[in-house]
VEXMARRO-459989 format. One record per residue: x negated, y negated, z of N, C-alpha, C in turn. Coordinates in steps of 0.001 Angstrom, whole numbers, plus 500000, padded with zeros to 6 digits. Layout:
VEXMARRO-459989
XYZXYZXYZ
...
end
This chain:
VEXMARRO-459989
086189555043209445086379554714207819086071555933206962
086934556163206120086601557321205233085391557252204393
084781558328203985083810558457203373083910558221201883
083143557607201198083296557256199932083118558663198831
084068558749198013084093559980197194082740559909196228
082489561184195666081366561124194877081387560347193580
082479560259192915082796559456191754082656557911192167
083011557664193344083022556079193690081376555996193902
080615556906194529079158556541194457078516556327193127
078933557304192208078490557153190812078701556072190070
079960555372190375080475554199189778079549553066190394
079504552880191736078580551869192286077257551948191790
076652553038191540075205553142190929075292552630189710
076245553002188705076090552615187512076391550928187315
077184550479188319077371549032188355076290548209188879
075564548826189790074325548191190282073102548321189222
072992549409188550072077549589187423072399548620186182
073594548479185919074113547540184723073683546068185217
073955545721186398073543544245186753072190544084186873
071345545114187388069848544698187602069329544708186060
069977545548185129069406545415183814069660544060183150
070854543568183441071154542353182844070202541181183431
070035541392184807068981540388185500067722540457184892
067064541719184436065613541832183934065715541247182658
066695541310181720066760541102180499067070539467180321
067638538874181246068172537363181294066891536439181159
067084535425180403066027534394180177065830533689181784
064940532826181711064691532075182893065614531190183270
066286530640182127067290529497182289068666530225182788
068896531440182231070142532193182645070001532514184187
068848533121184729068674533400186129068756532154186835
068313531067186466068531529803187270069828529401187489
070644529623186187072157529136186186072865530172187299
072670531440187269073221532438188200072816532028189665
071543531664189942071097531457191318071960530176191698
071901529063190923072757527797191285074297528072191509
074776529029190515076204529294190804076363529998192277
075586530937192549075678531720193841075503530628195063
074425529826194920074244529063195927075471528047196264
076081527454195066077270526492195115078368527168195849
078572528515195395079741529204196223079622529452197493
078266529565198012077966529845199389078151528517200058
077667527397199514077739525935200204079088525762200398
079964525925199285081255525463199365082004526189200380
081694527494200535082310528219201621082024527825202970
080793527399203174080297527071204578080975525594204924
080902524656203766081481523418203991082863523528204392
083732524282203700085166524531204041085439524943205384
084561525875205830084725526492207222084248525388208252
083220524692207919082772523660208991083687522572208952
084499522199207789085222521011208051086459521537208908
086863522703208745088090523317209578087636523097211162
086483523833211382086005523774212790085817522288213358
085256521353212410085036519900212885086316519251213271
087383519643212823088657518879213042089125519263214319
088660520249215048089160520498216489089812521790216432
090723522294217441091321523522217568092374523482216440
092602524420215872093621524574214819094469525859214950
095711525819214637096588526801214738097625526874213558
097777528013212838098701527919211718098430526823210798
097007526423210529096819525553209532096976524004209964
097006523695211329097060522400211719096658522260213164
096056521016213503095434520902214666096578520968215699
096019521864216914097098522208217888097593520983218594
096801520040218575097395518628219412098462518093218798
098453518348217246099498517654216487100654518601216184
100582519852216175101577520565215507102893520433216058
103035520345217339104433520190218019105077518887217606
104168517911217360104726516493216838104946516420215376
104387517197214723104549516971213304105776517258212692
106468518329213107107819518765212689108744517740212967
109561517507211833110627516460212093110411515077212318
108977514703212223108692513156212262108996512426210952
109606511316211087109852510639209854108733510141209206
108665509886207886107750509308207041107569507863207233
106739507136206496106529505696206456106750505215205180
106589503852205060106769503029203773105348503407202833
105436502356201849104352502266200871102808502393201606
101922502727200657100540502982201114100117501750201811
100095500477201088099311499475201583100143498605202624
101411498340202436102144497668203232103706497982203414
103901499115203501105150499749203711105412499598205260
106691499292205664106775499196207202107299500594207614
106706501128208652106956502359209167107887502257210241
108615503498210656109755503320211678109143503013213058
110104502342213812109636502057215236109339503317215932
108377503427216818107951504555217638107320504074218917
107402504852220164106771504352221198105418504815221356
104980506002220740103664506288220877102958506837219543
102308506143218887101720506633217441100935507837217888
100908509016217050100026510006217446099106510513216156
098638511622216157097655512109215299098230512307214018
097602511670212901097775511978211555097034513138211147
097281513803210042096511514981209473095135514405209225
094190515301209335092739514895209069092708514517207645
092024513240207485091874512530206196093300512496205469
094331511934206279095599511623205672095354510355204756
096146510309203681095957509123202765095975507870203564
094976506877203142095098505661203805096419504962203790
096931504377204710098144503663204561099406504511205106
099330505706205231100252506639205764100283506561207210
101309506282208098101050506017209472100948507395210194
100508507390211534100203508549212166101581509126212470
101718510545212515102861511379212806103125510852214384
104359510765214590104817510258215872105977511193216484
106068511203217656107065511937218365108576511435218078
109477512077218535110681511612218207111108510339219057
111984509278218638112004508081219216112502508240220623
113148509364221086113704509500222553112739510280223358
111544510595222827110735511439223587110053510757224760
110014509455224672109136508673225713107773508615225604
107106507830226256105699507548226395104855508761226849
105626509579227880104842510882228218104749511905227350
105359511864226205105403512966225285103850513373224921
103142512200224687101592512335224664100970511801225440
100307512543226444099499511883227642098568510818227372
098397509979228246097292509014228120095960509491228738
094857509182228064093676509441228876093639508733230226
092957509095231226092714508153232358091294507540232291
091318506448233140089938505748233144088874506703233508
089189507504234746088094508630235172087501509406234122
088759509896233339088221510782232268087465510419231069
087878508982230815087143508373229842085859507934230132
085661507610231667084222507195232167083485508417232050
083967509572232429083166510784232304082667511180230874
083308510761229814083017511092228572082224510006227881
082290508669228178081562507528227517080251507078228449
080420507094229724079284506574230554077981507207230356
077845508582230300076583509168230045076053508662228714
076843508464227644076381508127226311075954506510226348
076669505759227314076149504274227421074763504150228013
074361505404228634072975505226229048071932505373228014
072143505536226671071286505878225686070388504654225534
069042504867225567067995503690225465067982503061224319
068547503769223087068546502799221962069688501579221923
070456501700222842071578500575223013070893499311223787
071441498204223318070957496930223870071696496543225088
071468495088225423072398494615226237072962493361225704
074344493113225930075207493913226685075603495137225915
076254496045226742076844497255226206078422497117226440
079004496601225535080399496113225767081427497104225192
082364497650225984083324498695225551084668498118226029
085644498405225056087109498406225341087930499636224612
088514500409225300089388501445224718090727501027225278
091588501029224208093044500582224461093887501683223795
095028501800224644096151502667224105097047501764223138
097065502341221731097626501645220824099175501097220979
099794502187221596101178501969221764101624500957222876
100917500896223906101245500053224907100372498697224958
099355498758224437098262497613224336097525497574225712
097512498609226548096875498608227815095347499136227660
094537498397228267093050498847228218093076499943229235
092483501154228692092438502375229421091101502504230040
089984501784229521088602501918229812087898500583229336
087254500060230278086432498900229803085141498781230634
084089498324230082082678497928230708082250496774229952
082276495586230456081850494362230213082696493994228950
083903494499228978084939494191227860085016492819227556
085102491870228542085220490469228200083952489577227932
082832490384227926081665489638227556081577489180226104
081299487889225878080929487458224548079741487996223879
079943488429222837078551489113222271078731488662220490
077605488852219868077569488583218511078311489832217789
079585489654217022080075490917216703079634491497215304
078749490634214488078442490852212987079663491238212245
079767492241211321080803492347210484082197492746210930
082201493255212184083602493739212932084500492425212956
083800491156212930084620490040212768085734490119211547
085293490933210683086116490721209541087600491330210062
087718492088211124089080492582211602089723491344211791
089360490343212583089987489057212806090328488408211671
089269488268210566089706487488209469090781487954208717
090791489294208559091938489972207826093217489851208478
093344489870209765094660489860210555095071488252210541
094098487407210476094483485993210327095137485588208935
094379486082207872094812485858206491096167486532206289
096343487684206722097652488519206620098773487682207457
098372487365208459099474486484209273099805485277208700
098853484536208082099320483209207681099875483245206242
099570484342205424100029484510203971100894485516203526
100828486568204538101681487776204149100843488716203202
101161489951203134100365490963202424100526490925200902
101738490418200431101896490310198822101402488907198259
100675488151199022100287486930198394099168487154197567
099206486352196359098069486653195286097367485328195003
096115485361194591095387484200194646095343483851193007
095617482582192755095860482164191176094539481589190730
094068481938189364093058481257188797093838480668187529
093697479202187322094489478679186341093554477903185337
094098477800184023093581476892183063094652475813182845
094164474659182995095242473469182764094672472483181681
095693471689181034095418470601180027096320469394180397
095803468437179829096553467112180130097881467338179350
098676466317179798100082466200179210101228466746179896
102470466449179399103638466866180024104325467901179245
103568468618178483104222469724177750104470471032178736
105229471890178172105705473075179000104662473937179379
105020475068179738104027476107180100104209476664181378
104450478002181416104716478641182686103715479483183355
102333479136182789101458480003183539101085480983182569
101921481544181729101512482631180867101177482209179432
101099480804179109100937480297177790101768479091177801
101149477988177003102066476757176733103200476995176014
104308476184176101105445476405175192105440475059174551
105780475060173265106109473851172520104678473262172229
104703471907172014103636471275171574103208471164170259
103523470031169599103310469778168339101892469935167707
101730470465166482100356470453166025099697469306165885
100409468300165614099703466899165497099174466379166660
099476466905167766098953466358169034097594467134169585
096902467765168731095760468510169197094586467464169683
094589466260169031093495465432169523093812464946170919
095164464946171451095374464595172800095265465802173771
094999466931173253094880468038174202093529468861173918
092360468081173867091157468665173573090221468853174765
090959468502175910090162468819177218091003469881178018
090302470945178544090932471970179242090033472197180447
090727472588181411089924472876182822090221474118183489
089220474859183856089239476097184344089245475827185904
090321476172186562090661475730188116090402476941188992
089386476874189777089058477964190701090147478005191832
090715479062192102091750479202193135091256479912194550
089944480501194318089391481119195389089393482713195377
089361483110194330089450484675193893088137485144193627
087489485603194623085999486291194166086052487437193419
087281488117193381087292489404192650087699489326191173
088046488044190776088094487801189303087080488245188640
087246489126187477086336490017186768086323489687185416
084909489648184789084706489685183474084578490883182845
084863491882183475084710493253183096086083493588182506
086177494928181755087194495586181434088053496067182555
089278495867182485090276496198183394091466497171183158
091776498086183910092885498995183478093799499069184815
094859499435184430096007499659185331096843498145185682
097972498387186179098740497143186433098363496399187689
097698497126188817097110496586189803095724496353189884
095084496101188614093640495690188580093284494320189019
092044494049189297091720492633189776091910491753188587
092118490510188768092432489370187896091298489354186849
091748489317185555090691489482184422090503488116183820
089322487822183804088849486568183057089102486745181468
089202488083180926089441488330179522090770487948179314
091636488438180262093154488133180020093543486593180080
092715486061180935092855484621180990092558483761179759
091289484276179097090940483778177791091953484097176665
092592485356176697093710485646175656094653484719175644
095301484553177081096400483621177278096089482052176724
094743481830177248094367480394176931094302480101175304
093638481178174772093546481007173307094846480933172599
095721481764173021097173481891172430097765480641172635
097776480095173768098403479004174184097921477773173282
096681477654173269096047476629172354096378476650170822
096252477656170468096791477940168895098215477701168684
099030477866169516100616477545169531100722476220169409
099715475446170108100028473911170025099256473183169038
098550474100168277097704473500167145096481473128167406
095887473434168747094533473005169091093513474234168771
092390473849168118091545475023167845090144474559168190
090037473246168875088746472804169341089066472117170750
088086472462171686088435472011172952086906471644173696
087144470835174730086024470684175651086538471441176890
085581472147177588085774472757178763085404472229179990
086151472173181065085667471531182278085839472674183324
085470472630184629085667473561185461085910472899186971
086804473313187797087049472538188735086858473448190031
086106472908191108085834473802192275086096472832193410
087112471872193198087462471071194404088334471769195546
088568472787195495089626473415196251088794473588197631
087551473860197484086639474019198773085846472886199010
085545472581200183084670471569200683083677472002201660
082610471169201906081628471507202847080365472169202008
079605472666202939078302473400202371078726474733201444
078026474861200312078309475951199491077516477258199958
076415477238200559075510478011201001075884478612202379
076109479745202830076264480325203988075038480022204950
075201479580206183074105479561206906072962480450207030
073253481564206549072201482756206441071476482317205209
071861481277204326070891481013203229071202482091202090
070355481668200968070372482605199653070248483988200102
071035484786199647071072486209200323071712487305199353
071213488413199360071722489468198275073085489920198993
073339489634200108074572490011200811075741489288200472
075617487986200004076820487007199771076256486028198810
077278485609197845077019484567197040077185483144197384
076884482044196887077256480698197330078732480784197354
079517480218198411080908480314198524081475479298197772
082273479650196720082737478522195798084232479301195180
085145478346194970086512478910194730086410479490193208
085476479407192443085452480008190897084142480846190794
084395482020190728083334483026190353083824484162189775
082968484972189102083326486091188477082473487181189079
083087488504189309082452489535189809081499489269191088
082040488313191943081428487882193147080066487388192876
079735486790191693078591486292191478077505487313191303
077859488549191177076859489508191056076034489613189626
074887489752189746074137489784188508073711491339187758
074544492260188465074318493500188070075739494275187800
075887495461187722077250496072187481077769496479188587
077246496223189974077789496805191133079122496037191647
079982496586192392080994495958192716081104495895194331
080187496411195022079879496291196510078559496575196909
078231496179198078076843496256198506075865495176198104
074673495215198515073577494105198339073339494151196701
073258492833196254072902492719195018072293491303194644
071463491096193425071078489787193225072337489027192779
072369487756193229073380486920193003072924485620192234
074150485216191597073859483960190792073710482731191817
072924481783191241072471480566192136073930479491192033
074639479574190914075699478837190648076784479644190052
077616480322190784078559481285190356079639480466189400
080198479206189816081120478531189146080578478220187784
079417477585187527078937477418186236078707478483185412
078323479691185896078304480907185239079597481419184768
080656481307185541081923481824185191082492480894184097
082264479617184150082664478882183075081937478992181794
080626479230181815079959479720180572080505480906180023
080784481968180996081431483179180423082788482912179685
083627482118180405084906481782179851084898481078178574
083831480177178219083771479550177065083334480452175911
082398481447176337082022482414175227083339483308174968
084024483630176091085256484312175454086420483604174637
086400482295174720087250481374174170086622481413172752
085447481178172475084866481258171153085083482524170482
084906483671171172085266485024170455086616484980170091
087582484258170578088947484334170270089358483153169331
088252482650168788088802481673167637088757480225168024
088579479880169467088588478307169860087228477956169859
087027476740169300085682476101169214085557475261170369
084477475666171276084315475017172573083135474173172385
083428472781172481082367471780172243081480471736173449
080132471687173108079140471290174366079287472368175301
078613472012176608078560472969177552079773472529178737
080244473567179463081187473304180335080746472377181462
081559471573181876081130470393182860081966470390184162
081359470290185401082155470246186471082959469062186570
084309469242186705085304468030186868086282468401188120
086910467246188674087833467393189440089089467059188954
089673468135188231090945467887187516092204467236188348
092140467694189586093378467457190527093472465937190942
092110465250190841092022463945190921091872463079189943
092230463389188799091915462568187569092992461622187441
094097461791188040095235460739187859096027460825186661
095664462037186105096605462166184937097449463459185011
098648463495184269099412464512184365098895465694183605
099097466926184277098529468185183596099616468983183547
099307470060182631100244471265182516099507472539182501
099894473609183232099259474898183134099263475568181609
098009475918181170097970476731179951098185478379180243
097514478718181204097488480232181541097086480420182829
097400481496183471097179481898184753097077483193184938
096089483778185763095934485214186256096054485288187728
096504486281188330096573486488189746095979487713190376
095481487557191507094465488499191998095459489658192602
094751490676192857095550491874193484096234491156194892
097177491941195344097847491419196693096806491375197674
097127490468198695096225490132199861095850491424200579
096828492269200637096659493381201536095588494219200861
095404494495199405094325494991198806093089494334198960
093095493042198981091671492288199103091235492676200689
092068492692201675091840492792202979091308494296203318
091854495350202592091363496717202531089945496648201974
089923496158200869088458496149200130087357495429200966
087662494312201460086801493552202436086321494478203757
087282495255204321086833496158205346086359497386204959
086770498139204008086016499246203506084725499184203172
084400497917202246083044497911201805082246496886202477
082881496212203697082291495184204516081773494065203398
082710493726202620082486492681201518082576491317202185
081278490654202057081356489306202691081987488221201834
081849488428200457082354487375199684083926487284199859
084625488684199893086045488418199936086247487900201415
085595488452202495085901487941203708085919486349203846
084784485686203272084984484360203289085959483616202444
086366484282201396087435483822200650088913484000201544
088963485010202164090101485236202853090254484160204228
088973483865204792089125482707205758089576481539205158
089030481147203939089362479907203309090951479828202945
091385480999202498092876480880202157093690480750203464
093253481333204539093913481053205937093756479533206137
092607478811205885092681477420206070093416476534205291
093586476830203927094502476230203059095922476303203509
096368477573204002097594477797204399097943477009205705
096912476702206532097066475849207944096920474486207512
096385473948206441096284472542206083094940472136206502
093950473055206869092739472702207129091859472703205966
090744471779206069089746471859204847089209473205204741
089020473632203418088750474976203081087048474967203067
086642475002204316085032474944204489084841475740205538
083679475975205904083241477034207100083961476533208470
083798475357208566084462474790209795085895474911209859
086499474387208725088115474481208603088483476039208735
087873476935208040088430478276208027088198478807209410
086985478578210167086811479085211576088008478513212430
088439477244212398089476476890213242090715477460212838
091067477648211493092158478109211103092485479817211440
091279480445211422091346481736212112091706481970213468
091020480959214249091188480892215664092796480679216006
093241479688215141094522479098215431095661480373215174
095378481124214123096200482330213725096167483276214803
095048483619215207094832484532216459095632484088217717
095433482789217869096075482400219159097635482461219039
098164482348217861099692482502217446100016483938217781
099074484902217519099407486340217712099265486586219308
098830485674219982098732485854221704097570486881221831
096570486543221228095361487377221427094284486659222481
093680487445223309092709486876224331091513486123223793
091727484883223645090546484239222960089615483521223822
089830483508225180088864482744226057087336483129225868
086774481910225587085368482157225294084969482410223824
085795482726223200085536483267221722085225482086220879
084234482275219854083934481345218874083860482114217426
084466481679216465084445482300215258084080481010214290
083020481215213440082512480205212550082353480500211133
082620481690210928082680482249209566083810483308209426
084031483743208093084853484963207842083991486194207870
082816486072207694082228487582207190081434488111208393
081042487257209411080283487813210527078631487756210307
078281487207209290076774486992209160076277485852209897
077088485140210423076649483964211221076534484422212748
075131484295213318075071484807214769075833483822215569
076236482725215338076905481699216126078410482320216458
078961483272215697080117483837216139079861484687217402
080840484593218447080858485309219736082225485595220067
082451487000220132083747487426220597083502488611221628
084667489012222264084436490146223140085102491412222583
084642492615223223085296493768222761086727493889222957
087209493261224100088555493178224574089321492569223557
088896491424222813089688490669221676089669491625220464
088669492237220059088774492962218864089647494188219012
089654494826220206090597496088220393092076495403220247
092220494304220896093570493810220719094110493389219336
093028492853218699093291492737217094093870493995216478
093124495167216832093770496332216155094936496890216821
095249496595218110096567496779218598097599495842217851
097379494891217507098395494051216666098573494693215413
097537495050214817097686495777213419098485496953213499
098507497755214500099190498839214779100461498728215262
100893497464215524102161497352216156103273497380215072
104363498227215308105450498315214450106040496920214156
106082496008214934106615494720214856105808493755214017
104672494374213533103905493567212542103288494223211495
104307494780210690103969495688209551103173494750208237
103180493500208374102252492710207588100959492820207785
100566493290208876099067493406209403098601494933208957
099298495855208580099059497197208501097860497375207748
097497496640206654096373497023205778095067496827206531
095105496129207685093718496054208449093356497442208909
094464498330209085094201499782209586093789500481208492
094735500584207380094339501265206245093131501045205432
092450499760205699091206499461205139090085499843205880
090389500460207073089131501019207827088434501985207215
087222502065207099086335503130206658086604504522207368
086744505685206737086990506911207329085442507577207511
085297507979208823083916508383209187083509509635208178
082461509419207707081969510605206842082437510656205294
083464509766205098083966509859203833084120508575202848
084286507342203535084591506163202769083808505172203238
083590504150202216083035502911202700081737502964203400
081585501952204424080292501980205167080108503110206044
081016503870206257080884505123207179080650506443206263
080620506298204983080331507419204235079096508125204640
078070507424204851076910508205205057076537508415206646
077719508393207404077444508492208897078412509634209453
078220510104210695078880511361211205078385512591210725
077433512722210059076842513982209429076508514959210728
076105514289211951075694515011213072076751514807214027
077802514279213889079010514120214808080217514702214227
080185515919213832081348516614213196082593516342213784
082765516166215101084217516220215652084794514901215410
084038513847215000084465512634214464084835512541213143
084064513186212449084129513352210854085674513354210370
086118512462209695087369512546209143088391512126210160
088148511809211251089055511462212436088953510006212909
087708509755212981087365508357213402087582507369212098
088288506259212326088220505217211322087757503897211882
086849503242211324086281502135212056085573501131211361
085491499864211632084747498948210786083238498885211512
082403498686210681080898498715211206080477497181211261
079446497063211966078787495775212068077266495889212530
076439495280211499075013495365211687074400494188211252
073561493512212130072598492350211702071296492951212538
070298492231212326069022492666213145069336492406214593
069162493472215423069334493461216946070837493555217262
071866493733216290073256493743216636073833495159215995
074442495817216730075165496989216397076577497019216929
077499497283216088078897497129216750079692498039215801
081041498632216480081753499644215908083066499446216404
084141499228215773085637499031216143086494499702215384
087395500384215860088531501074215047089409501986215776
090013502905215143090903503793215745090410505179215786
091009505889216789090648507483216856091798508235217465
092141509393217117093040510260217718092397511108218708
092863511217219999092138512143220889092534513482220826
092022514223221440092368515760221256093924516119221604
094449515220222466095880515470222723096954514859221684
096156514065220747096968513392219755097291511987219997
096836511331221074097183509888221382096333509134220439
096947508167219978096231507183218930095603505943219905
094272505785219878093520505004220657092821503851219831
092646502701220156091824501852219516090518501581220404
089446501186219763088178500953220621087464499869219996
086495499308220713085618498338220217084257498533221220
083192498919220316081924498862221131080918497977220486
080210497093221433079304496129220811078036496201221679
077095495984221189075775495885221791074769494948220949
074062494097221617073195493168221129071756493467221548
070761493040220975069216493087221474068883494477221135
069255495089220209068831496559219934067455496379219250
066779497249219404065456497300218572065070498748217848
066190499551217893066212501007217208067652501041216477
067792500318215326069118500106214794069643501445214433
068899502502213916069463503791213587069791504507214871
069048504422215900069365505123217228070682504373217870
070760503105217759071915502388218338073110502945217486
072995503002216289074206503449215240074731504863215645
073732505666215836074137506958216270074762507089217671
074187506228218505074826506256219846076329505727219745
076709504813218985077981504305218833078920505272218139
078334506051217345079051507039216553079333508144217531
078424508530218550078701509624219415079556509192220486
079818507848220780081070507389221779082244507281220996
082257507221219604083625507402218948083880508908218898
083021509780218636083396511099218463083800511590219883
083195511122221057083498511638222340085003511447222610
085606510189222015086827509735222244087811510890221455
087387511240220203088215512244219406088317513574220068
087098513816220794086959515219221415087662515489222745
088143514571223249088687514709224698090116514156224847
090715514877225810092039514377226360091650513331227576
090598513399228070089963512499229202091040512269230150
091313513195230735092297512938232000091735513653233397
end
């Protein structure tokens, strides 16, 4: 290296003296700001480098396992429920690819051998030492399946029935999407007596002189737990109680009605309102009418204090909104069964939920129990079953059977997995994911796009800090009850093969240790070709 010239030395000395002078004359606050800026820059650089190395071997800006297949591969459809092209072997998507975009695939004529499958012996070498972790209970049930062929590549106690906890939501989501389709929306409606018009967006016609005949309106719950009383933005926001009040007030005023009595109808559901787990911060009473999932705070996911009577609270909120819009609501809202009143009714106003695909994604990403129970009941309604816990369980099982999934010995009694009477196998849940990845079932795709991303989203946001190889690559639904730890999802191995997995263990006494053990197993799949 050439030596520095004398003028360069003098320039460096002057710059150093100037910098040290500014430091000595700076205030304490300025020095603190400079320190924080320097630390942030260093941390940012370290995180960027760590993320690159965590993703596995890279070459020219891409994982080497993916590079050869990325070029020339066709794209897929829309984020939530677009249909991707047919392909024989799904392979690796870019690290943290947008949810809903399908994995990059080899060309259609490349054959199954284009991306080699792991072998059972290779998978056993990777997983069985981890299965010896003392934090795991019994059984220790594992199923690893090739997503393209549906063939189980490795299993241990894979057919053993175990309590699944929240990973049962995978089955709930697949059943609902299969029964109703990804574009289905749940309606919340306000009705009034009479033969008058009305298309759901406000009554048509109606003489002002008939106001006395139209002084009873009913808010009818359709089973949308995401109906919100908060401000909403965007065309695809949750259904808004405020907009429903706007439409209802406008329709009433057009018909000359300025004073009403309000009823609310929850007859769509039957059976017990309380989940068998009882009053709980993880789930509201299960009713077809509620706002913001019956939450008593500003949260939209996770545990929270819940209303004891979400339907009555929703009706009270709606009455207040109507009064704010110039409608005199007489007395307190009353529970009624409008559909059994024997009188003709007409819709005054209707709002619709986000599409079912979005509700499934939200249920899986945040492990949302209220949405999961609503999805199970929508499945029951579609099947002609009672919209109760029992009817929903039967309907979900029936839809899974129609998808030709291995149900021997399985029992599903709720949609959320909070009930310990649920018993399914790892083999069943792995095959549920295989169906969701099947190009012949694009209607099920949001079950995959809703899976949390390890280290980044949903219930996996705070996990995989110590399992860098799985961070951003593993996508999985979590399950946790006291003594129960489960994990099921998808992972791309080091060769670029898309695998699905289900890990289940019951009888754990160290929940954090068991959780880490399952995360290490998923990361082991991401880290090996296992042949």
